[in-house]
N, C-alpha and C positions, 0 to 999 in steps of 0.2 A: 174374641180378643185373646192375644197371646201374652203370656206372662213375660216379665223382663228376663227371668232365668231361661225360659225356653227360647226367647229371641237371641240370647247370647249363644245358646247351644246351636241354633241354626246358623249363626253368622260366623262364629270364630273357628279358625282352622289352624291355629298355631300348633307346634309339635306337642305341647303339653295340655291341649284342650281335648275334651271328649270328642267333639266333631272332627278335629284335626286327626285324632288317632284312627277314626273310622275312615275318613277320606284317604289316608295314607295306605290303607289296605287294598285300594283299587289302583289299577294302572291309570296314569294321568297323561293324556296327550299334551305336548307342550311346544314342540318345534316341528317345522317342516324339515325333511331330510336335506333339502337344498340350502338351508341356512348354515349348515356345516359343510363347507364347499368341497372338502376332500381330505385325504389323509394329511395329518400334521397341519391342518388349517388353524388360523388364529382362534383362540377360545372366545366364547361369547358369554355375556352375563345373562343369568336366568334367575328368576324368583318364582318359587312355587310354594304355596301353602305356608307363607311367611318365612321361608328359608331363602337366604341369598346363596346362590350356587354359580358355578361356571360349567359350561358344556364345551366339549371339543371332540375331534376325531383323532384317534391315534394313528400310528404309521400303518397299521393293518386295516384301518377304516372303521374300527369299533368306536361307538359313541361312549364317551365318559361324561359323568355328571357328578361333581364333587363340591364340597363346601368351598365357598369363596375365600375364606380366611385360611391361610397356610397354617398348619398345626404348629409350626415353629414359633413365629412371633406375630402371626395374625395378618401379615401382608396379603394383599389381594392377589389371588391366582389368575385373575383376568389378565394381568400383565406377564403371565408366565410364558416360557418358551415351550412350544409344543414340538417335541423332537424325540426320535428314536424310541417310540413306544411309551411315552409318558409326558406329563406336564411338569415342567421344572420351574419352581419359584425363582424369580430373578434376584431376590434379595440375598439368599445364601445358597441357592442351588439345589435345595431339596426337591426330589423328583417323585412323582406319584403316578401309578398306572390307573387304568379305568376302574379298578375295584377300590381305589383309595389307598392301596398298599404303597408304603414308601420303598422305592427300589434303588434310590441313590441318595447319599448324604455326603457330598464331597468336602464339606468343611469340618468333618469329624475324622479322626485317625482311621486309616485303612483297616486296622484290626478291630475297630469298634463294631459291636453288634447292635448299636443303638437304633439303627434304621429299622431293624426287625421288630422293635417295640412301638413303632409309630404307625398309626392307621388313621388316615383321614376319612371323614364321612363320604362315602361314595355310593351312588345308587345305580342299580342295573337299568339299562335302557334297551329297548327293542324297537326296530324299525319295521313298519309294514305299510306298503303302498304309499310311500312318500311322507309318512308321519312318524315322528319319534315319540315314543311313550316311555315314561319313567315310573319306577315302582319305589315309593318312599317308605314302604312298610318293613316289617321285621321277618316275614315268612321266608324261609329258605328251604326249598326253592320258592320263588315267587309264584303266585297263582298264574294261570294262563291269561293271555289277553282276552278281553271280551269279544265275542263273535258279533261285532256290529257290522251290518251288511255294507254300509257305506265305505268301510275301510277294508273290505274283503273282496269286493268286485275288482276287476282290472282297473288300473288307474285311468284308463281312457273313458270309463263309465262314470267317473265322479269329478266334481269340481269342489275344492275346499278353499275357503278363505279364512282370514283371521283378523281380529281387531282387538284393541284394548277397550275395556269399558270401566269407567271410574265409579263403580258401585260394588257393593257386596255381591258375591257370586250367587247367593241363594235368592235374593230379590230379583236379580237378573234372570235366573232360571224360571222364577214364577211367571215372568212375562211370556215365556215360551209355552206355557200350558194354559194361558188365559184366553180362551177362544172369544169371549164376548167383546174384548176390546177391539177386535178387527172391524166390528160394525161402526166404530167411531174413529179411533185414532188413524186407521189406514183407509178410511172411506172417502169417497168423492161427495160433493154436495148435491150433485145432480143424480137422483135415484136411478135414472136410465143409464147413466154411465157406470154406476155400480153393477146394475143388472147385466150390462153388456160386457163386463170385464172378461178378458181372456187370460189364459195363463201367462205368466211372465216369459214363458219359453215357447209360446206359439203352439201349445199342445192341443188346440182345438177349442170349441166353445166350452167355457167353464161354467157349467150349470150350477156348480156349487156356490159360486160367487152370487149368482142370482138368487139362489135359495137363501143364502145368508142375508142378503139385502132385504128379503121379504119378511124376515123374522129376526128382530133385534134383541129379543130376550130369550136366548136358548135355555133349555132345561138340562141340567147337568146330572150325570150319574157317574159313579166311579167303581172300579173293581181292583182290589189289591191282587198283584201277581207276584211271581217268584222274586223279582228284583226291582219292583216299582209299582206304579199305579197306571191303570188304563183309565183315561178320562174321556168320556163321551159327552158331546154337546148335541142336543136334539132340537131341531127346528121344524115347525109345522109347515108343510107344503101341500095345500089343498087337503085331500083326505089321507095324505101319507106323512111320514116323518123323514126328514133328512138328518142323518147321523154323521158326525165327524168324530173320529177316534184319534186322540193324541196319546202320547206316552210320556210319563216321567220314569226314567230309569236311573237307578243308583249309580254313582252318587249325584251326578250333575248333568244328565242327558235329557233332552226333550226331542220328540219327533212330531211332525205335523204333516197331514196328508196334502197331496196336490189336488188340483181341480181341473177337469176337462181333458178329453181325449186320453192319451197315454203318456203324460209328461213325467219327468223325474219327480221324486219326492225329496224332502229336506229335513234337516234337524240341526241341533246345536249341542255343543259341549261347553258348559259354563265353568271353566277351570279356574279355581281361586289362585290368583297371584299372591294375594294376602287378604286380610279381612275387608279391605275397602277397594280392591281393584281386581278385575277379572279379565282373563284372556278368553275371548269368545271364538271358538271354532264353529264355522257354519258350513255344512256340506249339502250338496245337491247331487243326486245320483240316480241312475236307472239300473235295475238288476240284470237286464237282458241285452243292452246295447250300449255302444259308445255315445257320448253326448255329441251332438252335431256342432259344427262350427258356429251356427247361428245361436244355439243354446249357450255355448261357452262365451260368445261375445256379449249376449244379454246378461249373463251372470257377472262378467268381469267389467262391463262398461255401463250396465243399466239400460234403460230404454227412454228415448226422448229426452236425453240429458239428465235423467234422474235415476239414482240407484234404486234397486229393489231391496232385497233382504241380505244381499252380499255387498260389502263395501267395494266400490269400484276401484280399479287400479289407480285412478287419479284422486281418490278420496282419502288418501293417507298423507301425513306430514313427512317431510324428508327424514330419513333414518338417522338415528344417533346410536351410540354404543350402550345406552342404558338397557335394562331388561325390557324386551319387546319394543325397543325404540323404533323399529321399522313398521310398527303396526298401530300407531296412534292416529286417530281420525282427525281430519280437518275440521269436521263439525263437532263442536265441543261447547262446554258451558261458557267459555270466554267469548265466543261469538254468537251466543244464543242459538247454536246449532243451525245457523243460517236461516232462521225463521223469516218467512216472507208473509207480512201481514196482508198484502193484497191477495195472495193465493189463499190465505185462510178465510178471507171474506167472500171470495168468488169461486174458488175451484175445489179446495180440499177441506175436510173437517179440521185437519192440522196444517198449518203453513210451513211446517218443517219438511224439507224435501228428503225423500228416501225412506223406505220402510225400516231399515235397520236403525237409521238415525232417529226416527220417531220413537221407536222403542227405547233406544239408549237414552234419549233426552228425558223422557218421563221417568225412567227407572233411576237415572242419576239424580234427578231433582227431588226424589224421595229422601235424599240424604245418603251419605256413604254407607251407612247401615240404617235402614229405615226403622222407625219407631213403631213396631207392630202393636205394642200395648195400647196405642191410641187409635187403631184402625176400627172401622165399622164394616164388617164383611157382610155381604148379602148372599142370596142363593146362587148367584152367578160365580161366586168364589169357591164353590164346592171342590173343584179340582185342586185349587191351591191349598185349601184346608187339608185335603186328603194327602197331598204330597208332603206337606209339613208333618202331618201325623206319622206318615210312613218313615220319613227320615229321622224324626225325633225318637220314635220307638226303637229304631235300629241303634241310634247313638246311646240311648239310655240303657238298652239291654247290654250293650257292650261295656258301658261304664259300670253298671251295677252288678252284672253277672258274668261278664267275660264271654258271652255268646257272640260268635263271629258275625259280622255283618252279612246281609243276604247274598247268596249265590256266588261267593268268592271262587269256588271250585266248579262252578257250572257256567262256563263261558257261553253256552248255547242259550242261556236265559236272556241274553241281550239280542238274540237273533229274531227280532220282531220288526214290524212295519206299522206305519200309520195307515188308516183306511177311512173311506167315506162311502156311504150307500143310502139309497132311498128304500125304506121298508114300509110295509103296512103298519098301521097304528097298533095292531094287535100282536105284531111279531116281537119276539124277544131279541133285543139287539145283540146280546152276548152270544147266544146260540147262532144267530144269523151271520155275525161278523167275525167270530173268533178265527176262522180259517183265513180271513182276509188280513188279519194283523200278525199272522204267523209267517215269517219269511220262509219261502219254499223255493228250492232250485227250479228254474225253468218257468216261473210264474212272475207276473208283474203286479203292480199295485191295484187294489180295489178302490176305485175313485169315481166321482161324478163331476 
């Protein structure tokens, strides 16, 4: 049971909260590069960690991210003119560059130096492989981008999707490290269909799915690492153990292994829009090769008319100009996530179609911020408990002693992979699998 105080520390990410101050010290992915269509493109609304912002590309193609409210009278910079190296407020013409510096103040006398005294809040941004990252912290220079393999392989090797989820970021993240729910929420009613499942991407027979179907009560172990927690789920397979290794990485990343053949692996970034809304990045990538046309089609359109864990291109509502207005799912609370009662009776454990929608529905119905003090956690929740403890310890250390959050200047700490293996019952999973969860150039995933 978590205390009310600790639940608030987990959930709240505003600028003046302990958790918000920690999250801001890490780079936050928030846009696709393509959303800012070119130099001097129209600005777009952004909300990150409870702050209302606008993003744009200047004349040189650099990305700017600044406060939404003009420092003059508070008018929205979303309506600004993007021209000649800066964003100009249309109310009185004040103009700001990508650093937030006021570079023109045409309604003041030419001899005035007032513009040199005005600084809008502007945050540095970096683009890598089609994703825009922002740094909302105070370090100057900012720390390096984390070396997350999905964002470092060639763009042809990865597929990345995005969607809005209407729940707190941390409870959404907890679903990404909860291995035991896959035996239920994402399962078929026919045990043979579960055992015969292949990978979403046609990567060959997915023995891991069969092993998971045979043992619905995994035994969990965890290991604290440099910037997060390794979470292993052990299932009994005859006289051996099947181990699946997931990762929680600071502050909001989860990785989970593939199954079968040599398919890509996947993971999530659960980026807080605010305390009650999350932008979910989901990536699937292979370290050694480009994704095939069939793989990309499966990821972007699902299979047999149903999404997997990426929202399909037809699964989003028409775009609007609000923050992340192009990434709102069709399946949502107002339509019961398109629940199909007949499918729930006859085909699937859950009648909600689509893996991502199943997760989103259950996490959103826990409440915008779930009431953890009323929970009753079991042994299958050990990974969630360990991730909470790791994050809370980092927040409390920073709040109470000023000790920096983990691995800020160690980008290679994020250079890890999920893994899966069948081991003898006497083998130590850490010793046997550590090399498998370390990302190494020229190697692929360890999987079953």
